C-alpha positions as CSV (number, residue, x, y, z in Angstrom):
1,X,13.9,-13.7,-5.1
2,X,10.6,-11.9,-5.8
3,X,10.7,-8.5,-7.4
4,X,8.9,-5.6,-5.7
5,X,6.0,-4.0,-7.5
6,X,6.2,-0.7,-5.6
7,X,8.6,1.1,-7.9
8,X,7.8,0.7,-11.6
9,X,9.4,2.2,-14.7
10,X,9.4,6.0,-14.5
11,X,12.1,7.9,-16.4
12,X,13.9,10.2,-14.0
13,X,16.4,12.9,-14.8
14,X,18.9,13.9,-12.1
15,X,18.2,10.8,-10.0
16,X,17.7,7.1,-10.5
17,X,14.7,5.2,-9.2
18,X,16.9,3.3,-6.9
19,X,18.4,6.4,-5.4
20,X,14.9,7.7,-4.6
21,X,13.5,4.5,-3.2
22,X,13.1,4.3,0.6
23,X,14.6,1.4,2.4
24,X,12.2,-1.6,2.6
25,X,12.5,-4.8,4.6
26,X,13.3,-7.9,2.7
27,X,10.3,-10.0,1.5
28,X,7.9,-7.4,2.9
29,X,5.5,-8.2,0.1
30,X,5.2,-11.8,1.2
31,X,3.1,-11.0,4.3
32,X,-0.5,-9.8,3.7
33,X,-0.8,-6.1,4.4
34,X,-3.2,-4.9,7.1
35,X,-3.3,-1.5,5.5
36,X,-4.0,-0.4,1.9
37,X,-0.9,-1.2,-0.1
38,X,0.5,-0.5,-3.6
39,X,-0.4,-4.0,-4.8
40,X,-4.0,-3.4,-3.8
41,X,-4.3,-0.7,-6.4
42,X,-4.3,-3.4,-9.1
43,X,-7.4,-5.0,-7.5
44,X,-9.7,-2.0,-7.1
45,X,-13.1,-2.3,-8.7
46,X,-15.7,0.4,-9.3
47,X,-19.2,1.0,-10.9
48,X,-19.9,3.6,-13.5
49,X,-22.6,4.6,-16.0
50,X,-25.4,3.3,-13.8
51,X,-28.6,2.9,-15.9
52,X,-31.8,1.9,-14.3
53,X,-34.5,0.4,-16.6
54,X,-37.6,2.5,-17.3
55,X,-39.7,0.0,-15.3
56,X,-37.3,0.3,-12.4
57,X,-36.7,-3.5,-12.1
58,X,-33.1,-3.7,-13.2
59,X,-29.9,-1.7,-13.3
60,X,-27.3,-2.1,-16.0
61,X,-23.9,-0.7,-15.1
62,X,-20.3,-0.9,-16.3
63,X,-18.1,-2.7,-13.8
64,X,-14.3,-1.9,-14.0
65,X,-12.2,-4.5,-12.3
66,X,-8.5,-4.2,-11.9
67,X,-6.2,-6.8,-13.6
68,X,-2.5,-6.8,-12.6
69,X,-1.6,-8.8,-15.8
70,X,-2.9,-6.1,-18.2
71,X,-2.0,-3.2,-15.9
72,X,-5.5,-1.8,-16.2
73,X,-9.2,-2.5,-15.8
74,X,-11.4,-5.0,-17.5
75,X,-14.8,-3.4,-18.2
76,X,-18.0,-5.3,-18.6
77,X,-21.7,-4.6,-18.2
78,X,-23.4,-6.2,-15.2
79,X,-27.1,-6.4,-14.3
80,X,-28.6,-5.9,-10.8
81,X,-32.1,-6.7,-9.7
82,X,-33.3,-3.6,-7.8
83,X,-35.5,-5.6,-5.4
84,X,-33.2,-8.5,-4.4
85,X,-29.8,-7.0,-5.3
86,X,-28.9,-10.2,-7.2
87,X,-26.2,-9.6,-9.8
88,X,-25.3,-11.3,-13.0
89,X,-22.9,-10.4,-15.8
90,X,-24.3,-9.5,-19.2
91,X,-21.7,-11.9,-20.5
92,X,-20.1,-9.8,-23.2
93,X,-16.4,-9.0,-22.5
94,X,-15.5,-5.4,-22.9
95,X,-19.1,-4.1,-23.0
96,X,-20.0,-0.6,-21.9
97,X,-22.4,2.3,-22.4
98,X,-25.7,0.3,-21.6
99,X,-28.9,2.0,-22.7
100,X,-32.4,0.6,-22.1
101,X,-35.2,0.5,-24.6
102,X,-38.3,2.4,-23.5
103,X,-40.2,-0.8,-22.7
104,X,-37.2,-2.2,-20.7
105,X,-37.1,-5.4,-22.8
106,X,-33.9,-4.7,-24.7
107,X,-30.5,-3.2,-23.8
108,X,-28.3,-1.5,-26.3
109,X,-24.6,-1.3,-25.6
110,X,-21.1,-1.0,-27.2
111,X,-18.6,-3.8,-27.5
112,X,-16.0,-5.1,-29.8
113,X,-17.3,-6.7,-33.0
114,X,-15.7,-8.2,-36.0
115,X,-12.1,-7.1,-36.4
116,X,-12.0,-5.8,-32.9
117,X,-13.8,-2.6,-33.8
118,X,-16.4,-1.2,-31.4
119,X,-20.0,-1.7,-32.5
120,X,-23.5,-1.2,-31.2
121,X,-25.1,-4.4,-29.9
122,X,-28.6,-5.2,-28.5
123,X,-29.3,-7.7,-25.8
124,X,-32.8,-9.2,-25.5
125,X,-33.7,-9.6,-21.8
126,X,-36.2,-12.5,-22.3
127,X,-34.0,-14.7,-24.4
128,X,-30.5,-13.5,-23.4
129,X,-29.6,-13.3,-27.1
130,X,-27.1,-10.6,-28.3
131,X,-26.8,-9.2,-31.8
132,X,-24.6,-6.6,-33.5
133,X,-26.6,-3.8,-35.1
134,X,-23.7,-2.1,-36.8
135,X,-20.5,-2.8,-38.7
136,X,-19.0,0.7,-38.7
137,X,-15.4,1.7,-39.2
138,X,-15.2,4.0,-36.1
139,X,-16.3,3.7,-32.5
140,X,-19.9,4.8,-31.8
141,X,-20.2,7.4,-29.1
142,X,-23.4,8.5,-27.4
143,X,-26.3,6.2,-28.2
144,X,-30.1,6.7,-27.6
145,X,-33.3,4.7,-28.4
146,X,-36.1,6.4,-30.2
147,X,-39.4,6.5,-28.2
148,X,-41.0,4.1,-30.7
149,X,-38.1,1.7,-30.2
150,X,-37.6,1.4,-34.0
151,X,-34.3,3.3,-34.2
152,X,-31.1,4.1,-32.3
153,X,-29.3,7.4,-32.8
154,X,-25.6,7.7,-32.2
155,X,-22.6,9.9,-32.9
156,X,-19.4,8.8,-34.7
157,X,-16.2,10.2,-36.1
158,X,-16.1,10.6,-39.8
159,X,-12.5,10.8,-41.2
160,X,-11.7,13.7,-43.6
161,X,-8.9,14.7,-46.0
162,X,-7.4,17.4,-43.9
163,X,-5.5,20.5,-45.1
164,X,-3.5,20.5,-48.4
165,X,-1.0,22.9,-49.9
166,X,-1.9,21.6,-53.4
167,X,1.5,20.2,-54.0
168,X,2.1,16.9,-55.8
169,X,4.2,14.5,-53.7
170,X,7.2,13.0,-55.5
171,X,6.6,9.3,-56.2
172,X,9.1,7.1,-54.4
173,X,10.9,4.3,-56.3
174,X,9.4,0.8,-55.8
175,X,10.9,-0.8,-52.7
176,X,12.5,2.5,-51.5
177,X,12.4,3.1,-47.7
178,X,11.5,6.8,-47.4
179,X,10.5,8.8,-44.3
180,X,6.8,9.4,-43.7
181,X,5.4,12.2,-45.9
182,X,5.0,15.6,-44.4
183,X,1.8,16.4,-42.6
184,X,-0.1,19.7,-43.1
185,X,-2.3,21.1,-40.3
186,X,-4.8,23.8,-41.0
187,X,-7.4,23.3,-38.3
188,X,-7.6,25.5,-35.2
189,X,-8.1,22.5,-32.9
190,X,-5.4,20.2,-34.0
191,X,-4.6,18.2,-30.9
192,X,-6.2,17.1,-27.7
193,X,-5.0,15.6,-24.5
194,X,-5.5,11.9,-24.5
195,X,-5.8,11.8,-28.2
196,X,-2.6,13.6,-29.3
197,X,-2.5,15.1,-32.8
198,X,-6.0,14.8,-34.2
199,X,-6.9,12.9,-37.4
200,X,-8.6,15.0,-40.0
201,X,-12.4,14.7,-39.8
202,X,-15.4,15.5,-37.6
203,X,-18.0,13.8,-35.4
204,X,-21.5,13.5,-36.9
205,X,-24.9,12.1,-36.1
206,X,-26.1,8.8,-37.4
207,X,-29.2,6.6,-37.0
208,X,-29.6,2.8,-37.4
209,X,-32.6,0.5,-37.3
210,X,-33.1,-1.2,-33.9
211,X,-33.4,-4.4,-36.0
212,X,-30.0,-3.8,-37.6
213,X,-28.9,-2.7,-41.0
214,X,-26.9,0.0,-42.6
215,X,-26.5,3.2,-40.5
216,X,-27.4,6.5,-42.1
217,X,-25.5,9.7,-41.6
218,X,-27.7,12.7,-40.7
219,X,-25.3,15.6,-40.3
220,X,-22.4,16.7,-42.5
221,X,-19.9,19.5,-42.9
222,X,-16.8,20.9,-41.1
223,X,-18.5,20.8,-37.7
224,X,-18.2,18.5,-34.6
225,X,-21.7,17.1,-33.7
226,X,-20.3,15.1,-30.8
227,X,-22.5,16.2,-27.9
228,X,-25.2,14.2,-26.1
229,X,-28.3,13.5,-28.1
230,X,-32.0,13.1,-27.4
231,X,-35.1,12.0,-29.4
232,X,-38.2,14.0,-29.8
233,X,-41.4,12.3,-28.7
234,X,-42.5,11.8,-32.3
235,X,-39.4,9.6,-33.0
236,X,-39.0,11.7,-36.2
237,X,-36.4,14.2,-34.9
238,X,-33.2,14.1,-32.9
239,X,-31.9,16.9,-30.7
240,X,-28.2,17.6,-30.3
241,X,-26.0,20.2,-28.8
242,X,-23.5,21.4,-31.4
243,X,-21.3,24.4,-32.2
244,X,-22.0,25.4,-35.8
245,X,-21.2,29.1,-35.6
246,X,-19.3,30.9,-38.3
247,X,-15.9,30.8,-36.4
248,X,-16.8,27.9,-34.1
249,X,-13.3,26.6,-33.5
250,X,-12.2,30.0,-32.2
251,X,-15.4,30.4,-30.2
252,X,-15.6,26.9,-28.6
253,X,-18.0,28.0,-25.8
254,X,-20.9,28.8,-28.1
255,X,-22.9,25.7,-28.8
256,X,-26.6,25.6,-29.5
257,X,-29.5,23.0,-29.5
258,X,-30.4,21.8,-33.0
259,X,-33.4,19.7,-34.1
260,X,-32.4,17.2,-36.9
261,X,-35.1,15.7,-39.1
262,X,-34.4,12.0,-39.3
263,X,-35.9,11.6,-42.7
264,X,-34.2,14.5,-44.5
265,X,-31.3,15.5,-42.2
266,X,-32.6,19.1,-42.2
267,X,-31.3,21.1,-39.2
268,X,-33.3,23.6,-37.3
269,X,-31.5,25.8,-34.7
270,X,-33.6,26.1,-31.5
271,X,-31.3,28.3,-29.3
272,X,-29.4,31.4,-30.3
273,X,-27.7,33.0,-27.3
274,X,-24.0,33.5,-27.0
275,X,-22.8,30.7,-24.7
276,X,-23.0,27.0,-24.4
277,X,-26.4,25.3,-24.7
278,X,-26.1,21.5,-24.4
279,X,-27.5,18.2,-23.0
280,X,-31.1,18.4,-24.4
281,X,-33.8,16.3,-22.8
282,X,-37.4,16.1,-24.2
283,X,-40.4,16.0,-21.9
284,X,-42.5,12.8,-22.0
285,X,-45.3,14.6,-23.9
286,X,-42.9,16.1,-26.4
287,X,-44.0,19.7,-25.7
288,X,-40.9,20.9,-23.8
289,X,-37.1,20.6,-24.0
290,X,-34.8,20.9,-21.0
291,X,-31.1,21.8,-21.5
292,X,-28.3,23.4,-19.6
293,X,-26.1,26.4,-20.4
294,X,-25.5,30.0,-19.7
295,X,-25.1,33.5,-21.2
296,X,-21.4,33.8,-21.7
297,X,-19.9,36.8,-19.8
298,X,-16.3,35.8,-20.5
299,X,-15.7,35.0,-16.8
300,X,-13.2,32.4,-15.7
301,X,-16.1,30.3,-14.4
302,X,-19.9,30.3,-14.9
303,X,-22.6,27.8,-13.7
304,X,-24.6,25.9,-16.2
305,X,-28.2,26.6,-15.4
306,X,-31.3,24.6,-16.2
307,X,-33.4,26.1,-19.0
308,X,-36.7,25.1,-20.5
309,X,-38.1,25.9,-23.9
310,X,-41.0,24.8,-26.1
311,X,-40.2,22.1,-28.6
312,X,-40.0,24.8,-31.4
313,X,-37.4,26.8,-29.5
314,X,-39.8,29.5,-28.2
315,X,-40.5,30.4,-24.6
316,X,-36.9,29.9,-23.4
317,X,-36.5,30.6,-19.7
318,X,-34.1,29.6,-16.8
319,X,-35.6,27.5,-14.1
320,X,-34.4,27.7,-10.5
321,X,-32.1,30.7,-11.2
322,X,-31.5,31.0,-7.5
323,X,-29.7,27.6,-7.3
324,X,-26.1,29.0,-7.4
325,X,-24.6,25.7,-8.5
326,X,-23.4,24.1,-11.8
327,X,-26.2,21.7,-12.9
328,X,-26.0,19.0,-15.6
329,X,-27.4,15.7,-16.9
330,X,-31.1,16.7,-17.0
331,X,-33.7,13.9,-16.9
332,X,-37.5,14.5,-17.1
333,X,-39.8,13.0,-14.4
334,X,-42.4,10.8,-15.9
335,X,-45.2,13.3,-15.1
336,X,-43.4,16.0,-17.1
337,X,-43.7,18.5,-14.1
338,X,-40.1,18.4,-13.0
339,X,-36.6,17.7,-14.2
340,X,-33.8,15.8,-12.3
341,X,-30.3,17.3,-12.4
342,X,-27.0,16.6,-10.7
343,X,-24.7,19.2,-9.1
344,X,-21.9,19.5,-6.6
345,X,-22.5,21.4,-3.3
346,X,-19.6,21.9,-0.9
347,X,-17.7,19.1,-2.6
348,X,-20.6,16.6,-2.3
349,X,-22.4,15.6,-5.5
350,X,-26.1,15.5,-5.3
351,X,-29.2,14.8,-7.4
352,X,-32.2,17.2,-7.2
353,X,-35.7,17.3,-8.7
354,X,-36.4,20.8,-10.0
355,X,-40.1,21.7,-10.6
356,X,-41.2,23.8,-13.5
357,X,-42.1,26.4,-10.8
358,X,-38.4,26.5,-9.8
359,X,-38.6,24.6,-6.5
360,X,-35.6,22.4,-5.8
361,X,-36.0,19.1,-3.9
362,X,-32.8,17.1,-3.2
363,X,-33.3,13.4,-3.7
364,X,-29.9,11.8,-3.5
365,X,-26.4,12.7,-2.3
366,X,-23.0,11.1,-2.0
367,X,-22.4,10.4,-5.7
368,X,-18.9,9.5,-6.6
369,X,-17.0,9.6,-9.8
370,X,-14.4,7.4,-11.5
371,X,-11.2,9.4,-10.8
372,X,-10.0,7.1,-8.0
373,X,-6.5,8.6,-7.6
374,X,-7.8,11.8,-6.0
375,X,-11.0,12.8,-4.2
376,X,-12.7,14.8,-7.0
377,X,-16.5,15.4,-6.9
378,X,-18.5,13.6,-9.5
379,X,-20.7,10.6,-10.3
380,X,-23.5,9.5,-12.6
381,X,-27.2,8.7,-12.1
382,X,-30.4,7.7,-14.0
383,X,-34.1,7.7,-13.2
384,X,-36.9,5.2,-13.7
385,X,-40.5,6.1,-14.5
386,X,-41.5,5.7,-10.9
387,X,-38.9,8.2,-9.7
388,X,-36.4,5.7,-8.4
389,X,-32.9,7.1,-8.7
390,X,-29.9,4.9,-9.4
391,X,-26.5,6.3,-8.9
392,X,-22.8,5.7,-8.3
393,X,-22.4,6.1,-4.5
394,X,-19.1,6.4,-2.7
395,X,-17.4,7.6,0.4
396,X,-13.8,8.0,1.7
397,X,-13.7,4.2,2.4
398,X,-14.8,2.8,-0.9
399,X,-14.8,3.6,-4.6
400,X,-18.2,4.0,-6.5
401,X,-20.9,1.4,-5.9
402,X,-24.4,1.0,-7.3
403,X,-27.1,2.5,-5.1
404,X,-30.8,3.4,-5.4
405,X,-33.1,5.7,-3.6
406,X,-36.8,6.7,-3.9
407,X,-37.9,9.1,-1.2
408,X,-36.3,7.0,1.5
409,X,-32.9,5.8,2.7
410,X,-30.3,5.0,0.1
411,X,-29.8,1.2,-0.5
412,X,-26.4,0.2,-1.7
413,X,-26.7,-2.8,-4.0
414,X,-23.1,-3.7,-4.6
415,X,-20.0,-4.2,-2.5
416,X,-17.4,-4.6,-5.2
417,X,-14.3,-4.3,-2.9
418,X,-15.6,-6.2,0.1
419,X,-13.0,-8.9,-0.1
420,X,-10.2,-6.5,-1.0
421,X,-10.8,-4.4,2.1
422,X,-11.7,-7.2,4.5
423,X,-9.4,-6.9,7.5
424,X,-7.7,-3.8,6.3
425,X,-7.4,-0.6,8.3
426,X,-7.9,2.5,6.1
427,X,-7.0,6.1,6.7
428,X,-9.9,7.9,8.3
429,X,-11.2,11.1,6.6
430,X,-12.8,13.8,8.6
431,X,-13.8,17.5,8.0
432,X,-11.3,20.1,9.0
433,X,-12.8,23.6,9.7
434,X,-10.7,26.4,8.2
435,X,-11.0,30.1,8.2
436,X,-8.7,31.8,5.7
437,X,-6.3,34.5,6.8
438,X,-7.3,36.3,3.6
439,X,-10.6,38.0,4.5
440,X,-11.9,35.4,6.9
441,X,-13.3,33.2,4.2
442,X,-14.7,29.8,5.3
443,X,-12.8,27.0,3.5
444,X,-13.9,23.4,3.4
445,X,-11.0,21.0,4.1
446,X,-10.6,17.3,5.0
447,X,-7.9,15.6,7.1
448,X,-6.8,12.0,6.4
449,X,-5.1,10.3,9.4
450,X,-2.9,7.1,9.2
451,X,-4.6,3.8,9.8
452,X,-2.7,3.3,13.1
453,X,-3.4,6.9,14.1
454,X,-2.3,7.8,17.7
455,X,-3.7,11.1,18.9
456,X,-0.7,11.5,21.3
457,X,1.8,11.5,18.4
458,X,2.7,14.2,15.9
459,X,2.8,13.2,12.2
460,X,4.4,14.6,9.1
461,X,1.9,16.3,6.9
462,X,1.2,16.3,3.1
463,X,-0.8,19.2,1.7
464,X,-2.4,17.7,-1.5
465,X,-3.9,20.4,-3.8
466,X,-6.6,19.8,-6.5
467,X,-6.3,20.9,-10.1
468,X,-8.7,22.8,-12.3
469,X,-8.6,25.3,-10.8
470,X,-12.4,25.2,-11.4
471,X,-13.0,21.8,-9.7
472,X,-13.7,20.5,-6.2
473,X,-12.6,17.8,-3.9
474,X,-15.0,16.0,-1.6
475,X,-15.4,13.3,1.0
476,X,-14.8,10.4,-1.4
477,X,-12.2,7.7,-2.1
478,X,-8.6,8.7,-3.0
479,X,-6.0,6.0,-3.8
480,X,-3.2,8.5,-3.5
481,X,-4.3,9.8,-0.1
482,X,-4.8,6.3,1.3
483,X,-1.3,5.3,0.2
484,X,0.2,8.5,1.8
485,X,-1.7,7.8,5.0
486,X,-0.5,4.2,5.0
487,X,3.0,5.5,4.8
488,X,2.6,7.4,8.0
489,X,1.5,10.8,6.9
490,X,-1.4,13.0,7.8
491,X,-2.9,14.3,4.5
492,X,-5.0,17.5,4.2
493,X,-6.9,18.5,1.1
494,X,-9.2,21.5,0.6
495,X,-11.3,23.6,-1.7
496,X,-9.7,27.0,-1.7
497,X,-11.2,30.0,-3.4
498,X,-11.6,29.3,-7.1
499,X,-13.1,25.9,-6.4
500,X,-16.5,24.9,-7.8
501,X,-19.5,23.7,-5.8
502,X,-19.7,27.0,-3.8
503,X,-21.3,29.2,-6.4
504,X,-20.1,31.6,-9.1
505,X,-18.9,34.2,-6.7
506,X,-16.6,31.9,-4.8
507,X,-15.1,30.5,-8.0
508,X,-14.6,33.9,-9.6
509,X,-12.6,35.2,-6.6
510,X,-9.6,34.2,-8.7
511,X,-11.0,35.6,-12.0
512,X,-8.0,37.1,-13.8
513,X,-6.2,36.7,-10.5
514,X,-4.9,33.1,-10.4
515,X,-2.9,32.3,-8.4
516,X,-3.5,34.9,-5.6
517,X,-5.2,34.5,-2.3
518,X,-5.9,30.8,-2.9
519,X,-2.3,30.6,-1.6
520,X,-3.4,32.2,1.7
521,X,-6.4,29.8,1.9
522,X,-4.0,26.8,1.6
523,X,-1.6,28.1,4.2
524,X,-4.6,28.5,6.5
525,X,-5.5,24.9,5.9
526,X,-2.0,23.9,7.0
527,X,-2.2,26.1,10.0
528,X,-5.6,24.5,11.0
529,X,-4.1,21.0,10.6
530,X,-1.2,22.0,12.9
531,X,-3.6,23.5,15.4
532,X,-5.2,20.0,15.9
533,X,-2.0,19.0,17.7
534,X,-1.5,16.0,15.4
535,X,1.0,17.5,12.9
536,X,4.7,18.1,13.3
537,X,5.2,21.7,12.0
538,X,8.8,20.8,11.2
539,X,7.8,18.1,8.8
540,X,5.5,19.7,6.2
541,X,5.3,18.5,2.5
542,X,3.3,19.7,-0.5
543,X,2.1,18.3,-3.8
544,X,-0.6,18.7,-6.3
545,X,-1.4,18.1,-10.0
546,X,-2.3,20.5,-12.9
547,X,-3.6,23.6,-11.1
548,X,-2.5,22.0,-7.9
549,X,1.0,21.6,-9.5
550,X,0.9,25.3,-10.4
551,X,0.0,26.2,-6.8
552,X,2.7,23.9,-5.5
553,X,5.3,25.7,-7.5
554,X,3.8,29.0,-6.4
555,X,3.9,28.0,-2.7
556,X,7.6,27.1,-2.7
557,X,8.3,30.5,-4.4
558,X,6.5,32.2,-1.5
559,X,7.5,30.3,1.6
560,X,10.2,28.0,2.9
561,X,8.0,26.3,5.5
562,X,7.8,23.0,3.5
563,X,10.6,20.4,3.8
564,X,10.1,19.2,0.2
565,X,7.6,19.5,-2.7
566,X,6.5,17.6,-5.8
567,X,4.8,19.7,-8.5
568,X,2.9,17.4,-10.8
569,X,2.0,18.3,-14.5
570,X,2.2,22.0,-13.6
571,X,1.7,25.3,-15.4
572,X,4.9,27.2,-14.9
573,X,5.0,30.0,-17.5
574,X,1.6,31.3,-18.5
575,X,2.8,32.8,-21.8
576,X,4.1,29.4,-23.1
577,X,1.2,27.5,-21.5
578,X,-1.7,29.4,-23.2
579,X,0.1,28.9,-26.6
580,X,1.0,25.2,-26.3
581,X,-2.1,23.8,-24.4
582,X,-4.7,21.9,-26.4
583,X,-7.2,24.5,-25.1
584,X,-5.4,27.5,-26.5
585,X,-8.4,28.9,-28.3
586,X,-10.1,29.7,-25.1
587,X,-7.7,29.8,-22.1
588,X,-6.3,33.3,-22.7
589,X,-9.7,34.7,-23.5
590,X,-11.4,33.6,-20.3
591,X,-8.5,33.4,-17.8
592,X,-6.6,36.6,-18.8
593,X,-8.8,38.8,-20.9
594,X,-5.9,39.7,-23.1
595,X,-3.4,37.8,-25.2
596,X,0.2,37.3,-24.0
597,X,1.6,39.9,-26.4
598,X,-1.1,42.4,-25.2
599,X,-0.3,42.2,-21.5
600,X,3.0,40.4,-20.9
601,X,3.3,41.8,-17.3
602,X,0.0,40.1,-16.2
603,X,1.2,36.8,-17.6
604,X,4.6,37.0,-15.9
605,X,3.2,38.2,-12.6
606,X,0.9,35.1,-12.4
607,X,3.6,32.6,-13.5
608,X,5.4,30.5,-10.8
609,X,8.5,30.9,-12.9
610,X,8.6,34.6,-11.8
611,X,9.2,33.3,-8.2
612,X,11.8,30.7,-9.0
613,X,14.6,33.0,-7.7
614,X,13.1,32.6,-4.2
615,X,12.9,28.8,-4.2
616,X,15.0,26.9,-1.6
617,X,12.7,24.0,-1.1
618,X,13.8,20.6,-2.6
619,X,11.3,20.2,-5.5
620,X,10.6,17.3,-7.8
621,X,8.8,18.0,-11.1
622,X,6.6,15.3,-12.6
623,X,4.8,15.2,-15.9
624,X,3.3,12.8,-18.4
625,X,5.3,12.5,-21.7
626,X,2.0,12.8,-23.7
627,X,0.5,15.6,-21.8
628,X,-1.2,18.1,-24.2
629,X,-3.0,20.1,-21.5
630,X,0.1,21.3,-19.5
631,X,2.8,20.1,-21.9
632,X,6.1,18.7,-20.7
633,X,7.8,21.9,-21.8
634,X,6.2,23.6,-18.7
635,X,7.7,21.0,-16.3
636,X,11.0,21.1,-18.1
637,X,11.3,24.9,-17.9
638,X,10.9,24.7,-14.1
639,X,13.3,21.8,-13.7
640,X,15.9,23.7,-15.8
641,X,15.4,26.8,-13.7
642,X,15.8,24.9,-10.4
643,X,18.9,23.2,-11.7
644,X,20.4,26.5,-12.8
645,X,19.9,27.7,-9.2
646,X,21.3,24.5,-7.6
647,X,18.0,23.8,-5.9
648,X,17.8,20.0,-5.1
649,X,15.4,18.7,-7.8
650,X,14.6,15.8,-10.1
651,X,12.5,15.6,-13.3
652,X,10.1,12.6,-13.3
653,X,8.7,11.7,-16.7
654,X,5.7,9.3,-16.9
655,X,6.0,7.4,-20.3
656,X,2.9,7.5,-22.5
657,X,0.8,9.3,-19.9
658,X,-1.6,12.2,-20.9
659,X,-2.8,14.9,-18.6
660,X,-6.2,13.3,-18.0
661,X,-4.8,9.8,-18.1
662,X,-1.9,10.6,-15.8
663,X,-2.8,7.8,-13.3
664,X,-4.9,5.5,-15.5
665,X,-2.4,2.6,-15.5
666,X,-2.2,1.2,-12.0
667,X,1.6,0.6,-12.3
668,X,2.1,4.2,-13.1
669,X,-0.1,5.4,-10.3
670,X,1.9,3.2,-7.9
671,X,5.2,4.4,-9.4
672,X,4.2,8.1,-9.2
673,X,3.0,7.7,-5.6
674,X,6.1,5.8,-4.6
675,X,8.4,8.4,-6.2
676,X,6.6,11.2,-4.3
677,X,6.9,9.4,-1.0
678,X,10.6,8.6,-1.7
679,X,11.3,12.2,-2.4
680,X,9.6,13.3,0.8
681,X,11.4,10.6,2.8
682,X,14.7,12.1,1.7
683,X,13.9,15.2,3.6
684,X,11.6,13.9,6.3
685,X,13.0,14.5,9.8
686,X,12.2,12.8,13.0
687,X,8.7,13.3,14.3
688,X,8.1,14.2,17.9
């Protein structure tokens, strides 16, 4: 008898996996599914890091292909001919981060070298030969070719000794089995989500000959130089964004652009304002530098703006200040008269060309990012010398593909999931107009209907809430939403006040006031969905992750209209959150304005734990066991409080999962999704 793959090992407190599982027909997995099914999650493929060659003839991209046997993706670089669309693999397993030489004849990339350590390689297009340039002990990060093609710059972690109390450890007898020695932590930033407790050391800048040889370290000291880098036109200087202030770890939002002399390693600071300056890009003639950042006003959210300065740091000015959107990833046009940037607008990620006179010309839209579980805005792009833009394109029916455009219609060059989706009916995604009950604010929302949608029926509804809170959803692929829809639910998701891609004013409607009227926005979204006539108002459910988990817990503390809820990786108690999160050096400063001991009333008033006495809704609490952004202690506080009040509840722990990597393993995404649906099925009534 075959085992089902639907429910996979999650650790549950208060209920077993079997007790949550909905009834399933015997051998249901033997018949091919005509809708998107849990097993299909293992087979999803997507394109990322799309890099078009300077001559515009080829695109190198990283293809991620699901593999059920390793419970994850296999990643390899593939090449696409931009004229014919013909594809071929680079032929190096595990390769990623492709970067073209300026003359398009070579491709640098990162792959496993001797001993399984990541190294920088170069591929020669004419011969197809590959060679390792480095033999370094740590994984290289950002890599960039010098304009003269003689060198490659990169960043890499350099281990350090860490803090010491000056004590001498007692020597253990030979052959004794002692516990690990104590660990002393002295850094401000001592852990990070996805990495756990950090090793002592810092990221620094290196350079290596494009013909191979020993890499040379250029920057030193107790600073992290891990930002993106760019070469000056003379190939004698590298530009980086780095925070090297006097108290930089306690002031993490104050990076600057530095010029590094490749011969001597001497640093020259080019920007000085208080706030982040990053992502430098040098004009083709070397006279100007574009970068993004802002003057820090200690707001919950600010847009990164495009700035231009002379190569020596003088003449700094903001370009297109009227574009009230967060811009990033600047690339100069070949004529040096404009700069390409990406930004999200009403949830849709776009690429625009911004002239030095401030004119904004959109050139591509519909970019899609790599977070396939939920429909977050995102995506990557690159530009050839002739202005052709290559980018990751997606929509609600497909994960990111490779696409190109140049002043005409977009051409999609890949169909990575064609066979997987052949013959399958997917949930349809359509805009849902919403006007908030709080001040009549227009709210963008989308409705996902089941694959066999019958407009004469009424369906149970899942309200799915994005995290952040400073983030946005858009009309792109969502694995979770497709699985919910295939299970017979209408799903609605939205961008309530506080979301990005609508300007600073819209995002800062929750400045020092989160959660607040974003609750009213979300209730208006539910009301609008019911008003379509397709939703059963007696069968409403709610879930969300991170900031969406916070809002889920807030919602069930404010209303009993939902039959059941699942709060995922939530913030529950702001006092404990801001002192245990990996971002503790900035969260209180920007989101509250005062420390917890300075204004305890504000922290309590904004905490979902303050409303737990009102909760009657059956609520499951889910969190990754290695979450350092909203630590498990947040979820466990809420579960304990619900149990003390005898509210039906379970605690779902995801083994080994971080906050950002919550759904990285397909088996865990499937298990999480199945547990959510099983919890909802417990309380789902008959639809009309």
